[in-house]
C-alpha positions as CSV (number, residue, x, y, z in Angstrom):
1,M,12.1,-1.1,3.0
2,H,11.3,-4.4,0.5
3,G,11.2,-3.1,-2.9
4,A,8.0,-3.4,-5.2
5,P,7.6,-6.8,-6.8
6,V,7.6,-6.2,-10.9
7,Y,4.5,-7.7,-12.5
8,A,4.7,-8.7,-15.7
9,K,2.4,-7.6,-18.2
10,G,-0.8,-10.0,-19.3
11,A,-3.2,-12.5,-17.8
12,E,-0.9,-14.8,-17.2
13,M,0.2,-13.1,-14.0
14,A,-3.3,-12.3,-12.7
15,V,-3.9,-15.5,-10.3
16,I,-6.3,-13.8,-8.2
17,E,-10.3,-13.0,-10.0
18,A,-12.7,-11.5,-8.3
19,R,-15.8,-10.2,-10.0
20,F,-19.2,-9.3,-7.6
21,E,-22.6,-7.6,-7.8
22,L,-24.2,-7.1,-4.9
23,D,-27.5,-4.7,-4.4
24,W,-28.2,-3.3,-0.9
25,P,-30.5,0.2,-0.5
26,G,-28.6,3.3,-1.7
27,F,-25.3,1.0,-2.9
28,R,-24.0,-0.9,-5.8
29,L,-21.2,-2.7,-5.5
30,A,-20.2,-3.9,-8.9
31,V,-16.4,-4.7,-9.6
32,D,-14.5,-7.0,-11.8
33,L,-11.0,-7.7,-11.0
34,K,-8.1,-10.2,-11.7
35,L,-4.4,-9.4,-9.3
36,P,-1.1,-10.5,-9.2
37,A,-1.4,-13.3,-6.2
38,R,2.0,-11.7,-4.5
39,G,2.5,-8.5,-2.7
40,V,0.7,-5.7,-0.6
41,I,-2.3,-5.5,-2.5
42,A,-4.0,-2.5,-1.0
43,L,-7.8,-1.5,-2.1
44,F,-8.0,2.0,-1.5
45,G,-10.6,5.0,-1.4
46,H,-12.7,7.4,0.9
47,S,-15.6,6.3,3.5
48,G,-18.3,4.3,1.8
49,S,-16.5,3.5,-1.3
50,G,-17.1,-0.3,-0.9
51,K,-13.3,-1.5,0.3
52,T,-14.7,-3.0,3.4
53,T,-17.7,-4.8,0.9
54,L,-15.1,-6.3,-1.2
55,L,-13.1,-7.7,1.2
56,R,-16.0,-9.3,2.8
57,C,-17.1,-10.6,-0.4
58,I,-13.7,-11.8,-1.5
59,A,-13.7,-13.9,2.0
60,G,-17.2,-14.9,1.6
61,L,-18.8,-13.3,4.8
62,E,-20.9,-11.4,2.2
63,R,-22.4,-13.0,-0.4
64,A,-22.8,-11.8,-3.9
65,A,-26.1,-13.0,-5.5
66,S,-24.0,-12.3,-8.8
67,G,-19.7,-13.4,-8.2
68,R,-17.0,-15.8,-9.1
69,M,-14.4,-15.4,-6.8
70,S,-10.9,-17.8,-7.6
71,F,-7.7,-17.6,-6.0
72,K,-4.5,-19.6,-7.7
73,G,-6.7,-21.5,-9.4
74,Q,-9.1,-23.0,-7.3
75,V,-12.8,-21.3,-7.6
76,W,-14.0,-20.3,-4.4
77,Q,-17.3,-19.0,-6.0
78,D,-19.6,-19.3,-9.2
79,E,-22.8,-20.1,-10.3
80,R,-22.0,-23.8,-9.1
81,T,-19.5,-22.9,-6.7
82,W,-19.8,-21.8,-3.0
83,L,-17.1,-22.6,-0.4
84,P,-18.0,-21.1,3.5
85,T,-15.6,-18.9,4.7
86,H,-13.6,-21.6,7.4
87,R,-13.1,-23.5,4.2
88,R,-11.3,-21.2,2.3
89,P,-7.5,-20.9,2.7
90,L,-7.2,-17.1,4.0
91,G,-6.5,-15.5,7.3
92,Y,-8.8,-12.5,8.5
93,V,-7.4,-9.2,10.4
94,F,-10.8,-6.9,11.5
95,Q,-10.1,-3.2,11.8
96,E,-10.7,-4.2,16.1
97,A,-8.2,-7.0,17.3
98,S,-11.8,-9.2,19.0
99,L,-9.3,-11.2,20.9
100,F,-10.7,-13.7,23.7
101,P,-10.6,-11.8,27.0
102,H,-10.7,-14.7,29.1
103,L,-7.6,-16.9,27.3
104,S,-3.7,-15.2,27.4
105,V,-2.0,-14.2,23.8
106,M,-0.9,-18.0,23.8
107,G,-4.7,-18.9,24.1
108,N,-5.7,-16.9,21.3
109,L,-2.8,-18.0,19.1
110,R,-3.2,-21.7,19.6
111,Y,-7.6,-21.1,19.1
112,G,-6.7,-19.3,15.6
113,R,-4.6,-22.9,14.9
114,K,-6.9,-25.1,15.6
115,R,-7.8,-24.6,11.9
116,A,-4.6,-25.0,10.1
117,E,-3.8,-28.3,8.5
118,A,-0.9,-29.4,9.5
119,A,0.7,-29.4,5.8
120,Q,-0.2,-25.6,6.3
121,R,1.1,-24.4,8.8
122,I,3.6,-21.5,9.4
123,A,5.0,-22.3,12.0
124,L,4.1,-20.9,15.6
125,D,7.2,-19.5,16.3
126,Q,7.6,-17.5,12.9
127,A,4.4,-16.0,13.9
128,I,5.4,-14.6,17.0
129,A,8.6,-13.7,16.1
130,L,7.4,-11.9,13.0
131,L,5.2,-9.8,15.4
132,G,7.5,-9.0,18.1
133,I,5.0,-10.9,20.7
134,G,6.9,-13.3,22.3
135,H,7.5,-11.4,25.5
136,L,3.7,-11.1,25.5
137,L,2.5,-14.5,25.8
138,E,0.8,-14.9,29.1
139,R,-0.7,-11.2,29.4
140,K,-4.6,-11.2,28.8
141,P,-5.7,-8.9,26.4
142,D,-7.1,-6.4,28.7
143,L,-3.0,-5.8,29.8
144,L,-2.1,-5.1,26.4
145,S,-1.9,-1.9,24.8
146,G,-4.2,-1.1,21.5
147,G,-1.2,-2.0,19.2
148,E,0.2,-4.8,21.1
149,R,-3.2,-6.4,20.1
150,Q,-3.2,-5.9,16.5
151,R,-0.1,-7.3,16.5
152,V,-1.3,-10.9,18.7
153,A,-4.4,-10.6,16.2
154,I,-2.4,-10.6,12.6
155,A,0.4,-13.3,14.6
156,R,-4.0,-15.4,15.3
157,A,-4.5,-15.3,11.7
158,L,-1.0,-16.0,10.5
159,A,-1.2,-18.9,12.5
160,V,-4.3,-20.6,10.2
161,G,-1.5,-21.0,7.7
162,P,-3.2,-18.9,5.4
163,E,-2.2,-18.8,1.8
164,I,-3.4,-15.3,1.8
165,L,-4.1,-12.8,4.6
166,L,-7.0,-9.8,4.7
167,M,-6.6,-7.0,6.7
168,D,-9.6,-4.7,6.7
169,E,-8.0,-1.4,7.6
170,P,-6.1,-2.7,10.8
171,L,-4.7,0.8,11.5
172,A,-7.9,2.5,12.0
173,A,-8.6,1.8,15.9
174,L,-4.7,3.0,16.7
175,D,-3.6,6.8,17.4
176,L,-0.8,7.7,15.6
177,K,1.7,6.7,17.5
178,R,0.9,2.7,17.9
179,K,0.7,3.2,14.1
180,R,4.6,4.0,14.0
181,E,5.0,1.1,16.2
182,I,2.9,-1.6,14.1
183,L,4.2,-0.1,10.5
184,P,7.4,-2.0,10.9
185,Y,5.8,-5.5,11.7
186,L,3.6,-4.8,8.7
187,E,6.8,-4.6,6.5
188,R,8.2,-7.6,8.0
189,L,5.0,-9.7,6.4
190,H,5.8,-8.7,3.2
191,D,9.5,-9.4,3.0
192,E,9.4,-12.7,5.0
193,L,6.2,-14.5,4.1
194,D,5.5,-15.5,0.7
195,I,1.6,-14.8,0.5
196,P,-0.4,-12.1,-0.6
197,V,-2.3,-9.4,1.7
198,I,-4.8,-8.1,0.6
199,Y,-4.9,-4.9,2.3
200,V,-8.1,-2.1,3.5
201,S,-6.9,1.8,4.0
202,H,-8.1,5.0,3.8
203,S,-4.7,6.3,4.4
204,P,-2.8,7.8,1.8
205,D,0.2,7.4,4.1
206,E,0.3,3.8,4.9
207,V,-0.9,3.0,1.0
208,A,2.4,4.5,-0.3
209,R,4.3,2.5,2.5
210,L,3.2,-0.7,2.4
211,A,1.5,-1.1,-0.8
212,D,2.9,-3.2,-4.3
213,Y,-0.9,-2.8,-6.1
214,L,-3.2,-0.3,-5.8
215,V,-6.9,-0.7,-6.2
216,A,-8.6,2.2,-5.8
217,L,-12.5,2.0,-5.0
218,E,-15.2,5.1,-5.4
219,G,-18.9,4.2,-5.3
220,G,-18.7,0.8,-5.3
221,Q,-17.0,0.5,-8.5
222,V,-13.2,0.4,-9.6
223,V,-11.9,3.7,-11.1
224,A,-8.5,2.9,-11.5
225,H,-5.8,-0.4,-10.3
226,G,-2.3,-1.1,-11.0
227,P,0.8,-1.4,-9.9
228,L,1.5,1.6,-7.0
229,G,3.6,3.6,-8.6
230,E,2.2,4.1,-11.9
231,T,-0.9,4.7,-10.3
232,L,-0.4,7.2,-7.8
233,A,1.7,9.2,-10.7
234,R,-1.8,9.1,-12.9
235,L,-2.9,12.6,-13.5
236,D,-6.3,11.5,-13.8
237,L,-6.4,8.8,-10.7
238,P,-10.5,9.5,-10.0
239,I,-10.0,9.9,-6.0
240,R,-9.0,13.2,-4.8
241,L,-5.9,13.0,-3.3
242,G,-5.6,16.6,-2.2
243,E,-2.4,17.5,-0.1
244,D,-1.3,14.3,-0.8
245,V,-0.9,14.3,-4.3
246,G,2.6,12.4,-5.1
247,V,4.4,9.7,-6.1
248,V,5.8,6.7,-4.8
249,I,9.3,5.7,-5.9
250,D,11.8,2.7,-5.2
251,T,15.4,3.3,-4.7
252,Q,18.6,2.1,-3.2
253,V,20.9,3.7,-0.7
254,G,24.2,4.6,-2.7
255,A,26.0,6.3,0.1
256,V,26.0,8.3,3.4
257,D,27.3,11.7,4.1
258,P,28.2,11.3,7.8
259,E,29.6,15.4,8.0
260,W,26.4,16.4,7.2
261,H,24.4,13.4,8.5
262,L,22.7,13.0,5.1
263,A,22.1,9.5,2.7
264,R,22.0,9.5,-0.8
265,V,18.8,7.4,-2.5
266,D,19.4,5.6,-5.8
267,F,17.1,5.6,-8.3
268,Q,16.8,4.4,-12.1
269,G,17.4,8.3,-13.6
270,G,19.2,10.2,-10.8
271,A,19.7,10.2,-7.6
272,L,18.0,12.1,-4.1
273,W,19.4,13.6,-0.9
274,T,18.1,12.9,2.7
275,R,18.0,12.6,5.8
276,D,20.3,9.7,7.2
277,R,18.5,7.2,9.2
278,A,21.4,5.0,9.8
279,L,20.4,2.7,7.0
280,P,23.3,1.0,5.2
281,P,24.9,1.5,2.0
282,G,22.9,-1.2,-0.7
283,K,19.5,-1.5,1.1
284,R,16.6,-1.3,-0.6
285,V,14.0,2.1,0.5
286,R,10.8,3.6,-0.8
287,V,10.8,7.2,-0.9
288,R,7.3,9.6,-1.7
289,V,7.8,12.8,-3.2
290,L,4.1,15.0,-3.3
291,A,3.6,17.0,-6.2
292,R,3.3,20.4,-3.4
293,D,7.3,20.0,-3.0
294,V,8.2,19.9,-6.6
295,S,8.9,23.0,-8.7
296,L,9.9,23.4,-11.9
297,S,12.7,25.6,-13.6
298,V,13.1,25.9,-17.4
299,A,15.9,27.5,-16.9
300,E,19.3,25.8,-14.9
301,P,18.6,27.2,-11.0
302,G,21.6,28.8,-9.5
303,P,23.2,28.4,-6.4
304,S,19.8,27.4,-3.7
305,S,18.7,25.4,-0.5
306,I,17.1,22.8,-2.8
307,Q,19.8,20.1,-3.1
308,N,17.9,17.4,-5.3
309,V,17.4,19.5,-9.3
310,F,17.2,17.1,-12.0
311,A,16.9,17.7,-16.1
312,G,13.4,16.0,-16.8
313,V,10.9,16.2,-19.9
314,V,7.4,17.4,-19.3
315,E,5.5,14.0,-19.9
316,S,2.0,15.2,-19.7
317,V,-0.3,18.7,-17.9
318,G,-3.7,17.8,-16.4
319,G,-6.0,19.5,-13.9
320,D,-6.4,19.6,-10.2
321,E,-9.1,20.1,-7.8
322,H,-8.6,23.5,-7.7
323,P,-8.9,25.4,-10.7
324,G,-6.5,28.0,-10.1
325,L,-3.7,24.7,-10.3
326,L,-2.5,22.6,-12.4
327,L,-0.4,19.2,-12.2
328,V,2.5,18.0,-14.3
329,R,4.2,14.8,-15.0
330,V,7.7,14.7,-15.7
331,Q,9.7,12.1,-16.7
332,V,13.6,12.1,-14.8
333,G,15.4,8.9,-16.5
334,A,13.0,6.0,-16.2
335,T,11.3,7.6,-12.8
336,L,8.3,10.0,-13.1
337,F,7.6,13.0,-10.6
338,V,4.7,15.0,-10.6
339,A,4.7,18.8,-9.7
340,R,1.7,20.9,-8.9
341,L,1.9,24.8,-9.9
342,T,-0.4,27.2,-10.4
343,R,-1.6,27.8,-13.6
344,R,-0.3,31.1,-14.2
345,S,3.3,30.3,-13.6
346,A,2.8,27.3,-15.8
347,A,1.8,29.6,-18.4
348,Q,4.7,31.9,-17.7
349,L,7.3,29.0,-18.5
350,G,5.0,27.6,-21.0
351,I,4.9,24.6,-20.0
352,A,3.9,21.9,-22.2
353,V,4.0,18.3,-23.9
354,G,8.0,17.7,-24.6
355,L,9.2,20.6,-23.1
356,R,12.7,20.5,-21.1
357,V,12.4,21.2,-17.7
358,H,14.7,21.7,-14.7
359,V,13.1,19.5,-11.4
360,Q,13.5,20.7,-8.0
361,V,12.7,18.7,-5.2
362,K,12.1,20.2,-2.1
363,S,11.7,17.4,0.6
364,V,11.8,13.8,0.5
365,A,9.8,11.3,2.9
366,L,12.1,8.0,3.1
367,M,9.0,5.3,4.5
368,E,11.0,3.3,6.5
């Protein structure tokens, strides 16, 4: 799993500009974004929040009456300029693979490649290898599984030699098994291609696993954006995540305990023990810790089945969707955890900003 890029603060890193106003009956898109042009940028929100509309505006598939779009200093749209989609150096992956049924896999890839200028082309062999489709090249689309079709669609988007890849919920049409099949290939794109990806999703799991930067949309407006870890840890995140509230932490495998089949993953401020997934020491991995799996104690806990316990300080306290619950953000070293407590237990513990507590993590999800 990749480690998140480090984003410098300030406008110098914001080399994707996307400012659009678009009015439809019953819906208005109004966004003004400056984004880093590297890593995976997730456009995240519930259905109808404007994610796909924003992506289509970026691609030039929707023309906002008022807007500006620039990428690495090249203006794609403003009051004087309009670059049609085919002149924008992008690849686009739709929810459905939309392959040409009469062409083989290789035929579909070569069709996409016609758009690429020789100097910009990602080697076709590289795209085939990245998506693991070398054994499928002679097949027709109707002989492919849903996951295989989508991998071919992604390879076709890469075959045009894009400088940026746009992906509109590429896993939405797949069942859980096929999603798990394709996710490692999406991670490989991040690790091995030096182009940014703008990725639309309404799935917290996908975002937690793939994204480096999060743009949260609601009602056609941006309600939060920033590096993934910081943004998910916000207690005031306007998009309600319910049971998916939690944090994502970048870690590194520090040690493996073969006797108990456990692995220790180290983060800034401590280490977590999780199930061993045969990852070598030194491997960078991302873990997800849900607020429902974190408890707090003001006294040092005694012997317990919970193996991950850290000293921390309450950094902030916020409301939850349920009136009887609170979210508590705790700093452990340089790392933030979020716990969900009942208001009664928080009152009994005297939870307040600055209080020293012991953080107990019941479960850790390794985002392989």
